[in-house]
Backbone as JSON, one array per atom type, in Angstrom:
{
  "sequence": "XXXXXXXXXXXXXXXXXXXXXXXXXXXXXXXXXXXXXXXXXXXXXXXXXXXXXXXXXXXXXXXXXXXXXXXXXXXXXXXXXXXXXXXXXXXXXXXXXXXXXXXXXXXXXXXXXXXXXXXXXXXXXXXXXXXXXXXXXXXXXXXXXXXXXXXXXXXXXXXXXXXXXXXXXXXXXXXXXXXXXXXXXXXXXXXXXXXXXXXXXXXXXXXXXXXXXXXXXX",
  "N": [[-6.26, -45.99, -67.67], [-7.68, -44.4, -64.48], [-8.16, -40.63, -64.15], [-9.11, -39.21, -62.15], [-9.21, -37.84, -59.05], [-8.85, -39.75, -56.2], [-11.5, -41.34, -53.97], [-13.0, -39.55, -51.97], [-14.83, -39.68, -50.37], [-16.46, -39.38, -47.07], [-18.54, -41.77, -45.33], [-21.81, -41.03, -43.88], [-22.59, -42.2, -41.21], [-20.55, -42.36, -40.19], [-19.92, -39.24, -39.97], [-21.57, -38.43, -38.95], [-21.22, -39.64, -36.41], [-18.63, -38.98, -35.54], [-19.81, -35.81, -35.43], [-21.23, -36.21, -32.9], [-19.74, -37.22, -31.2], [-18.43, -34.56, -31.1], [-20.4, -32.45, -30.34], [-21.1, -33.64, -28.13], [-18.46, -33.44, -26.4], [-18.55, -30.82, -26.17], [-20.89, -30.02, -24.54], [-21.14, -31.36, -22.67], [-18.52, -29.73, -21.91], [-19.13, -27.33, -20.81], [-21.37, -27.85, -19.29], [-19.69, -28.51, -17.15], [-17.75, -26.14, -16.51], [-19.87, -24.34, -15.43], [-20.46, -25.56, -13.42], [-18.38, -25.29, -11.77], [-17.76, -22.66, -11.78], [-20.39, -21.72, -10.39], [-19.75, -22.81, -8.02], [-20.1, -25.22, -7.03], [-18.59, -27.77, -7.85], [-17.46, -29.71, -6.37], [-19.68, -32.19, -4.37], [-19.81, -31.2, -0.76], [-17.81, -29.33, -1.1], [-16.21, -26.14, 0.15], [-16.17, -23.41, -2.81], [-13.21, -22.21, -2.41], [-12.57, -24.72, -2.32], [-12.1, -25.65, 0.07], [-12.96, -28.04, 2.63], [-15.84, -28.13, 4.62], [-15.47, -28.54, 7.86], [-12.23, -28.58, 8.06], [-12.52, -26.06, 7.72], [-14.05, -24.9, 9.91], [-11.8, -25.39, 11.56], [-9.59, -23.82, 10.67], [-10.42, -21.24, 11.55], [-10.8, -18.38, 13.47], [-9.63, -18.23, 17.34], [-10.12, -18.62, 20.58], [-8.51, -17.37, 23.04], [-6.66, -17.76, 27.25], [-5.1, -15.66, 28.75], [-2.43, -15.01, 31.81], [-1.06, -11.98, 33.51], [0.89, -9.67, 34.14], [-0.02, -6.16, 34.65], [1.92, -3.76, 35.07], [2.54, -4.2, 37.89], [-0.31, -4.93, 38.38], [-2.43, -7.97, 38.24], [-3.99, -9.44, 35.65], [-6.01, -11.46, 34.19], [-7.06, -12.33, 31.29], [-9.61, -13.32, 28.82], [-8.33, -13.7, 24.73], [-8.42, -13.08, 21.46], [-6.41, -14.99, 19.4], [-5.19, -13.44, 17.97], [-4.6, -11.15, 19.04], [-2.81, -7.84, 19.47], [-0.94, -6.76, 21.94], [-0.81, -4.23, 22.33], [-3.31, -3.83, 21.68], [-4.44, -4.83, 23.22], [-4.03, -3.31, 26.04], [-4.91, -1.15, 25.42], [-7.72, -1.6, 24.47], [-9.14, -3.38, 26.11], [-7.79, -3.14, 28.77], [-7.88, -0.05, 29.48], [-5.66, 1.31, 29.25], [-4.67, 3.84, 27.68], [-2.02, 5.26, 27.68], [0.11, 3.86, 25.91], [0.62, 4.52, 22.53], [-1.2, 4.26, 19.25], [0.68, 3.9, 16.46], [2.05, 3.04, 14.1], [0.86, 0.85, 14.08], [2.78, -0.84, 12.77], [5.32, -1.76, 14.1], [6.83, -0.08, 13.4], [7.61, 2.77, 14.39], [7.45, 2.91, 16.77], [6.07, 4.46, 18.38], [4.39, 2.54, 20.84], [5.5, 1.28, 22.8], [6.28, -0.8, 25.36], [7.56, -2.1, 27.91], [8.43, -5.08, 28.79], [9.19, -8.03, 30.88], [11.37, -6.12, 32.07], [12.22, -5.55, 29.53], [12.38, -3.98, 26.29], [9.57, -3.6, 24.14], [8.21, -3.67, 21.15], [4.71, -2.76, 21.51], [2.92, -3.02, 19.35], [3.68, -5.7, 17.94], [3.56, -7.68, 18.83], [2.23, -10.44, 20.43], [-0.52, -11.04, 22.71], [-1.43, -13.28, 23.69], [1.04, -15.06, 23.84], [2.24, -13.84, 26.2], [1.78, -15.29, 28.95], [2.38, -15.26, 32.31], [4.0, -12.67, 32.39], [5.61, -9.8, 33.39], [4.05, -6.77, 32.41], [5.59, -3.6, 31.85], [3.83, 0.05, 31.56], [3.67, 3.32, 30.24], [1.49, 4.09, 32.18], [2.14, 3.12, 34.66], [5.18, 3.79, 35.12], [6.32, 5.77, 36.48], [7.24, 6.03, 40.3], [5.74, 6.81, 42.18], [3.18, 7.92, 43.95], [0.43, 9.73, 42.08], [0.77, 12.19, 40.83], [3.43, 11.8, 40.68], [6.7, 11.93, 39.04], [8.49, 9.7, 36.67], [12.04, 9.88, 36.99], [13.1, 10.47, 34.2], [10.75, 10.83, 32.96], [10.54, 13.41, 33.62], [12.85, 14.26, 32.85], [12.26, 15.1, 30.34], [10.61, 17.11, 30.49], [12.0, 19.09, 30.94], [14.38, 19.27, 29.57], [12.7, 19.98, 27.38], [11.49, 18.42, 25.86], [9.65, 17.15, 23.25], [6.47, 17.83, 21.27], [4.35, 17.79, 20.13], [3.37, 15.84, 21.4], [2.99, 13.09, 20.84], [4.51, 10.48, 20.39], [5.56, 10.56, 22.5], [5.28, 9.14, 25.2], [6.55, 6.54, 24.43], [9.15, 7.22, 23.03], [9.52, 7.38, 26.16], [9.35, 5.21, 27.18], [11.15, 4.05, 25.28], [13.57, 4.96, 25.98], [13.88, 4.85, 28.79], [14.23, 1.56, 29.2], [16.53, 1.4, 27.13], [18.46, 2.43, 29.24], [18.87, 0.96, 30.81], [19.58, -1.29, 29.88], [22.13, 0.02, 29.86], [22.91, 1.2, 27.0], [24.32, 4.08, 26.94], [26.1, 5.21, 26.58], [27.91, 7.52, 24.98], [26.69, 10.04, 22.85], [26.06, 9.85, 20.15], [25.76, 7.14, 20.95], [22.87, 6.86, 22.36], [22.19, 7.85, 20.59], [21.58, 5.69, 18.68], [20.52, 3.67, 19.67], [18.11, 4.35, 20.45], [16.98, 4.99, 17.41], [14.98, 3.89, 16.67], [12.65, 4.5, 17.51], [10.62, 7.17, 16.62], [10.39, 10.13, 15.85], [7.82, 12.41, 14.6], [7.83, 15.57, 14.71], [10.65, 16.6, 14.85], [11.78, 16.8, 17.35], [14.66, 15.11, 18.28], [17.54, 16.11, 18.81], [17.22, 17.46, 21.6], [15.15, 14.61, 23.41], [17.97, 13.41, 23.09], [19.36, 14.44, 24.75], [17.95, 14.39, 26.94], [17.36, 11.8, 27.58], [20.31, 11.53, 27.82], [20.42, 13.17, 30.52], [19.12, 12.07, 32.25], [20.33, 10.02, 32.52], [22.92, 9.77, 33.2], [22.12, 11.21, 36.22], [21.9, 8.59, 37.02], [18.95, 7.18, 37.03], [17.07, 4.83, 36.36]],
  "CA": [[-6.04, -45.42, -66.31], [-8.93, -42.88, -64.49], [-7.46, -38.95, -63.63], [-10.0, -39.07, -61.3], [-8.95, -38.54, -57.71], [-9.6, -40.86, -54.91], [-12.91, -40.9, -53.28], [-12.53, -39.03, -50.49], [-16.31, -39.14, -49.47], [-16.91, -40.2, -45.77], [-19.76, -42.21, -44.94], [-22.98, -40.81, -43.51], [-22.56, -43.17, -40.07], [-18.76, -41.74, -39.82], [-19.82, -37.9, -39.75], [-22.87, -38.85, -37.26], [-20.53, -39.65, -34.93], [-17.86, -37.4, -35.2], [-20.08, -34.95, -34.76], [-22.13, -36.02, -31.55], [-18.87, -36.85, -30.39], [-17.96, -32.77, -30.77], [-21.21, -31.93, -29.22], [-21.11, -34.37, -26.74], [-17.81, -32.9, -25.6], [-18.95, -28.99, -25.87], [-21.61, -29.43, -23.32], [-20.46, -31.91, -20.94], [-17.19, -29.22, -21.01], [-19.99, -26.26, -20.7], [-21.79, -28.03, -17.99], [-18.76, -28.37, -15.75], [-17.81, -25.27, -16.24], [-21.01, -23.48, -14.83], [-20.72, -25.27, -12.31], [-17.25, -24.62, -11.18], [-18.33, -21.06, -11.31], [-20.96, -22.13, -8.86], [-19.31, -23.67, -6.55], [-20.55, -26.76, -6.77], [-17.81, -28.41, -8.53], [-17.94, -31.04, -5.88], [-20.72, -32.01, -2.84], [-18.86, -31.52, 0.55], [-16.39, -27.98, -0.69], [-16.31, -24.6, -0.73], [-15.58, -22.67, -3.83], [-11.78, -22.63, -2.56], [-11.78, -26.33, -2.52], [-11.53, -26.23, 1.59], [-13.85, -29.09, 3.8], [-16.58, -27.31, 5.94], [-14.59, -29.19, 8.53], [-11.3, -27.82, 7.57], [-12.72, -24.53, 7.35], [-14.59, -24.82, 10.82], [-10.49, -25.41, 11.82], [-8.98, -22.51, 10.87], [-11.23, -20.15, 12.18], [-10.08, -18.28, 14.78], [-9.68, -19.46, 18.6], [-9.72, -17.49, 22.0], [-7.33, -18.27, 24.43], [-6.89, -17.14, 28.31], [-3.47, -15.47, 29.2], [-2.54, -14.05, 33.01], [-0.06, -11.41, 33.26], [1.1, -8.94, 35.62], [0.27, -5.05, 34.3], [2.02, -2.0, 36.22], [1.94, -4.57, 39.09], [-1.67, -5.86, 38.7], [-2.79, -9.18, 37.88], [-5.09, -9.74, 35.17], [-6.26, -12.88, 33.44], [-8.56, -12.42, 30.3], [-9.55, -13.89, 27.45], [-8.56, -12.76, 23.87], [-8.35, -14.02, 19.82], [-5.27, -15.49, 19.67], [-4.62, -12.74, 17.01], [-5.28, -9.81, 19.67], [-1.74, -8.06, 19.37], [-0.54, -6.54, 23.38], [-1.35, -3.42, 21.76], [-4.87, -4.02, 21.48], [-5.12, -5.48, 24.88], [-3.6, -2.67, 26.8], [-6.06, -0.05, 25.28], [-9.25, -2.19, 24.36], [-9.47, -4.44, 26.97], [-7.65, -2.57, 30.17], [-7.75, 0.84, 29.23], [-4.43, 1.98, 29.6], [-4.84, 4.08, 26.53], [-1.06, 5.97, 27.19], [1.09, 3.31, 25.22], [-0.45, 4.67, 21.52], [-0.98, 3.27, 18.15], [1.38, 5.08, 15.11], [2.1, 2.76, 12.46], [0.6, -0.69, 13.83], [3.32, -2.16, 12.12], [6.59, -1.84, 14.37], [7.99, 0.98, 12.61], [7.28, 4.2, 14.66], [8.65, 2.94, 18.36], [4.87, 4.59, 19.32], [3.91, 1.59, 21.3], [6.97, 0.73, 22.88], [6.74, -0.77, 26.59], [8.65, -2.88, 28.93], [7.88, -6.56, 28.63], [10.42, -8.54, 32.0], [12.7, -5.26, 31.77], [12.66, -5.64, 28.05], [10.99, -2.73, 25.67], [8.86, -3.97, 22.86], [6.23, -3.08, 20.0], [3.35, -3.59, 21.67], [1.7, -3.7, 18.14], [4.02, -7.04, 17.4], [3.9, -8.55, 19.92], [0.52, -11.73, 20.63], [-1.24, -11.4, 23.82], [-2.09, -14.77, 24.26], [2.14, -15.52, 24.0], [2.77, -13.22, 27.62], [1.83, -15.82, 29.84], [2.79, -14.41, 33.05], [4.83, -12.1, 32.06], [5.34, -8.3, 33.97], [4.65, -5.42, 31.48], [5.42, -2.01, 32.16], [3.22, 0.51, 30.83], [3.81, 4.57, 30.8], [1.02, 4.23, 33.16], [2.89, 2.15, 35.69], [6.55, 4.01, 34.82], [6.48, 5.99, 37.71], [7.41, 4.69, 41.52], [4.86, 6.47, 43.7], [1.47, 9.05, 43.86], [0.32, 10.09, 40.69], [1.32, 13.68, 40.44], [4.92, 12.2, 41.08], [6.84, 11.19, 37.77], [9.95, 9.31, 37.0], [12.76, 11.05, 36.5], [12.91, 10.17, 32.41], [9.61, 11.93, 32.25], [11.05, 14.81, 34.52], [14.19, 15.19, 32.25], [11.62, 15.21, 29.2], [10.02, 18.08, 30.66], [13.46, 20.17, 31.03], [14.8, 19.6, 28.28], [11.47, 20.43, 26.38], [11.96, 16.89, 24.6], [8.45, 16.98, 22.75], [5.72, 18.81, 20.83], [2.6, 16.91, 19.7], [3.46, 14.54, 22.42], [1.84, 11.42, 20.98], [5.87, 9.59, 20.5], [5.91, 10.3, 23.81], [5.3, 7.52, 25.88], [7.26, 5.0, 23.84], [10.61, 7.64, 23.45], [10.02, 7.59, 27.42], [9.55, 3.66, 27.4], [12.41, 3.01, 24.93], [14.47, 5.48, 26.44], [14.25, 4.02, 30.03], [14.88, 0.65, 28.55], [18.29, 1.86, 26.61], [19.63, 3.18, 30.17], [18.39, -0.02, 31.81], [20.72, -1.65, 29.41], [23.49, 0.04, 30.17], [22.95, 1.97, 26.18], [24.54, 5.35, 26.68], [28.02, 5.62, 26.8], [27.75, 8.45, 24.45], [25.46, 10.94, 22.33], [26.27, 8.35, 19.28], [25.03, 5.34, 21.49], [21.85, 6.44, 22.56], [21.09, 7.7, 19.04], [21.83, 4.67, 18.31], [19.56, 3.1, 20.49], [16.72, 5.06, 20.23], [16.4, 4.9, 16.63], [13.55, 3.06, 15.97], [11.48, 5.69, 17.6], [9.91, 8.05, 15.55], [9.37, 11.66, 16.32], [7.42, 13.35, 13.45], [7.79, 16.53, 14.92], [12.06, 16.32, 14.95], [12.56, 16.37, 18.4], [15.61, 13.93, 18.37], [18.19, 16.08, 19.68], [16.2, 17.48, 22.96], [15.22, 13.63, 23.54], [19.85, 12.53, 23.24], [19.23, 14.94, 25.89], [16.5, 14.14, 28.14], [18.64, 10.7, 28.53], [21.59, 11.41, 28.8], [20.56, 13.67, 31.85], [18.67, 10.92, 32.94], [21.57, 8.71, 32.73], [23.74, 10.75, 33.96], [22.05, 10.65, 37.24], [21.57, 6.97, 37.03], [17.96, 6.91, 37.07], [15.63, 4.62, 35.0]],
  "C": [[-6.95, -44.15, -66.08], [-7.84, -41.65, -63.65], [-8.31, -38.89, -62.82], [-9.92, -38.98, -59.64], [-9.74, -39.41, -56.93], [-10.96, -40.79, -54.92], [-12.37, -40.18, -52.12], [-14.33, -38.77, -49.41], [-16.22, -40.09, -48.02], [-18.49, -40.79, -45.83], [-20.18, -41.52, -44.23], [-22.8, -40.65, -41.97], [-21.49, -42.38, -39.84], [-18.5, -40.25, -39.21], [-20.65, -37.96, -39.0], [-22.01, -38.64, -36.49], [-19.32, -39.29, -34.71], [-18.67, -36.05, -34.84], [-20.74, -35.23, -33.89], [-20.94, -35.82, -31.0], [-18.36, -34.84, -30.08], [-19.54, -32.3, -29.55], [-21.05, -32.66, -28.31], [-20.08, -33.65, -24.96], [-18.22, -31.4, -25.41], [-19.91, -28.99, -25.05], [-21.26, -30.23, -22.8], [-19.06, -30.53, -20.38], [-18.13, -27.79, -20.28], [-20.73, -26.91, -19.54], [-20.67, -28.11, -16.49], [-17.97, -27.0, -15.59], [-18.86, -24.19, -15.28], [-20.83, -24.35, -13.38], [-19.25, -25.52, -11.14], [-17.12, -23.36, -10.74], [-19.4, -21.11, -10.3], [-20.71, -22.34, -8.03], [-19.18, -24.96, -6.16], [-19.61, -27.89, -7.81], [-17.73, -29.45, -7.86], [-18.43, -30.98, -4.8], [-19.6, -31.43, -2.16], [-17.94, -29.96, 0.03], [-16.65, -27.41, -1.02], [-16.3, -24.39, -1.82], [-13.96, -22.24, -3.36], [-11.44, -24.03, -2.15], [-11.51, -26.84, -0.65], [-12.86, -27.29, 2.34], [-14.63, -27.78, 4.29], [-15.32, -27.55, 7.34], [-13.56, -28.71, 8.86], [-11.48, -25.75, 8.47], [-12.88, -23.62, 8.76], [-12.99, -24.57, 11.97], [-9.91, -24.58, 11.87], [-9.61, -21.05, 11.01], [-10.69, -19.82, 13.41], [-10.57, -18.46, 15.92], [-9.28, -18.36, 19.2], [-9.28, -18.41, 22.45], [-7.27, -17.69, 25.94], [-5.44, -17.14, 28.71], [-4.1, -14.99, 30.6], [-1.46, -13.7, 33.64], [0.14, -10.19, 34.53], [1.55, -7.18, 33.93], [0.49, -3.79, 35.24], [1.83, -2.4, 37.59], [0.6, -5.33, 39.39], [-1.65, -6.88, 37.65], [-3.78, -8.74, 37.17], [-5.24, -10.62, 33.69], [-7.32, -12.47, 32.34], [-8.0, -12.64, 29.33], [-9.78, -12.98, 26.23], [-8.13, -13.88, 22.58], [-6.8, -13.95, 20.23], [-4.27, -14.42, 18.72], [-4.14, -11.55, 17.93], [-3.36, -9.48, 20.06], [-1.68, -6.91, 21.58], [-0.86, -4.75, 23.72], [-2.54, -2.54, 22.32], [-5.13, -4.32, 22.71], [-5.44, -4.73, 25.68], [-4.81, -1.22, 26.5], [-7.26, -0.16, 24.67], [-9.64, -2.54, 25.65], [-9.22, -3.64, 28.53], [-7.54, -1.46, 29.68], [-6.68, 1.71, 29.38], [-4.31, 2.29, 27.9], [-3.02, 5.45, 25.97], [-0.3, 5.51, 26.45], [-0.09, 3.75, 23.74], [-0.02, 3.87, 20.38], [-0.79, 4.19, 16.93], [0.89, 4.26, 14.08], [1.37, 1.23, 12.51], [1.38, -1.22, 12.84], [5.0, -2.85, 12.46], [7.88, -0.98, 14.44], [8.31, 2.21, 12.98], [8.69, 4.08, 16.31], [7.0, 3.14, 19.08], [4.15, 3.8, 20.77], [4.14, 1.02, 21.98], [6.45, 0.8, 24.35], [7.3, -2.2, 27.09], [7.94, -4.49, 29.07], [9.02, -7.67, 29.84], [11.0, -8.0, 31.53], [12.62, -4.75, 30.21], [11.79, -5.01, 27.65], [10.91, -3.98, 24.39], [8.41, -3.45, 22.1], [5.33, -3.46, 20.53], [2.12, -4.48, 20.46], [2.05, -5.11, 17.65], [4.31, -7.88, 18.02], [2.04, -9.2, 20.66], [0.39, -11.17, 22.05], [-0.75, -12.51, 24.76], [-0.23, -15.55, 24.76], [2.62, -14.59, 25.74], [2.23, -13.68, 28.85], [2.32, -15.69, 31.34], [3.99, -13.57, 33.51], [4.63, -10.8, 33.19], [5.58, -7.25, 33.18], [4.81, -4.34, 32.32], [4.67, -1.09, 31.32], [4.11, 1.7, 31.3], [3.17, 4.94, 31.64], [1.47, 4.09, 34.12], [4.53, 2.95, 36.11], [6.6, 4.7, 36.27], [6.2, 5.68, 39.02], [6.34, 5.32, 42.01], [3.21, 6.85, 43.03], [1.59, 9.12, 42.51], [0.76, 10.99, 40.13], [2.8, 13.47, 40.73], [5.57, 11.38, 39.75], [8.27, 11.07, 37.74], [10.74, 10.16, 36.39], [13.39, 11.81, 35.19], [12.33, 10.88, 32.38], [10.29, 13.38, 33.02], [11.9, 15.52, 33.24], [13.56, 15.74, 30.96], [11.29, 16.93, 29.34], [11.0, 18.94, 30.56], [14.35, 20.53, 30.18], [13.75, 20.1, 27.1], [11.81, 19.24, 25.04], [10.48, 16.59, 23.28], [7.82, 18.17, 22.01], [4.64, 19.12, 20.72], [2.69, 16.15, 20.92], [2.95, 13.48, 22.14], [3.47, 10.35, 20.9], [5.82, 9.28, 21.74], [6.24, 8.97, 24.73], [5.93, 6.14, 25.01], [8.41, 6.21, 23.61], [10.74, 7.52, 25.1], [10.18, 5.95, 27.87], [10.93, 3.29, 26.89], [13.5, 3.93, 25.79], [15.0, 4.77, 28.4], [15.16, 2.06, 29.66], [16.62, 0.85, 27.83], [19.3, 2.51, 27.91], [19.68, 1.78, 31.11], [19.97, -1.15, 30.78], [21.85, -0.97, 28.59], [23.6, 0.95, 28.15], [23.55, 3.4, 25.67], [25.67, 6.05, 27.43], [28.44, 7.41, 26.25], [26.21, 9.24, 23.7], [24.85, 10.13, 21.58], [25.16, 7.34, 19.87], [23.52, 5.29, 21.74], [21.22, 7.28, 21.27], [20.66, 6.61, 18.43], [20.35, 3.98, 18.71], [18.43, 3.26, 20.6], [15.99, 5.23, 19.25], [15.45, 4.23, 16.01], [12.27, 3.6, 16.97], [11.2, 6.63, 16.66], [9.57, 9.54, 15.93], [9.31, 12.85, 15.13], [7.3, 14.92, 13.72], [9.49, 16.99, 15.0], [12.61, 16.84, 16.6], [13.64, 15.67, 19.31], [16.84, 14.77, 19.95], [17.5, 16.36, 21.02], [16.07, 15.62, 23.65], [16.5, 12.76, 23.93], [19.65, 13.35, 25.01], [19.34, 14.73, 27.23], [16.9, 12.53, 28.69], [19.34, 10.3, 28.68], [21.42, 12.24, 30.11], [19.86, 12.63, 32.72], [19.41, 9.75, 33.42], [22.55, 8.7, 33.61], [22.85, 11.0, 35.98], [21.77, 9.83, 38.18], [20.31, 6.43, 37.76], [17.0, 6.2, 35.63], [15.03, 3.98, 36.15]]
}
């Protein structure tokens, strides 16, 4: 009986087939990877796999909206992503409404929409068809030199310093009074808490709102 190990020799043709198979796989995988990296994975697709027609459909579109601002009717064409704040400032020239955080956290852009206070930076203009919008420019009832009672109270109570937040504070204060949330100083503070004053005039702001509320002015 032979003590030699079994013959493990692989026929040349089998080794050649195996080598060819490996080489074919590697070359094919490399070519596919290059095509994917260059964005040419499939014809008619973008690098993100979105068909051109779908990309066009996803592009921003514009719309027309008709609304009244401070009693004046406006019909405008806006990008559907345009905020009420940008419409007021950039298209209608009403810069009294301030852009602060642009994220609904500071209240500097507060206006009244159908007599309800809203953050203009979070409100899409295109959704306000037929709405009545009141900004700080349209708050006073009469001539240009006439002040709204709450504006007068802010002056008398010295309720501002830099003044940047003041338009939003006043519009929110008007809303607070109209909503009936002025039963106490604590209630005023609670319902005005969405308006930030970096100068720290909160005590005087509450004084001004309370004063106007006592006079029944909103």
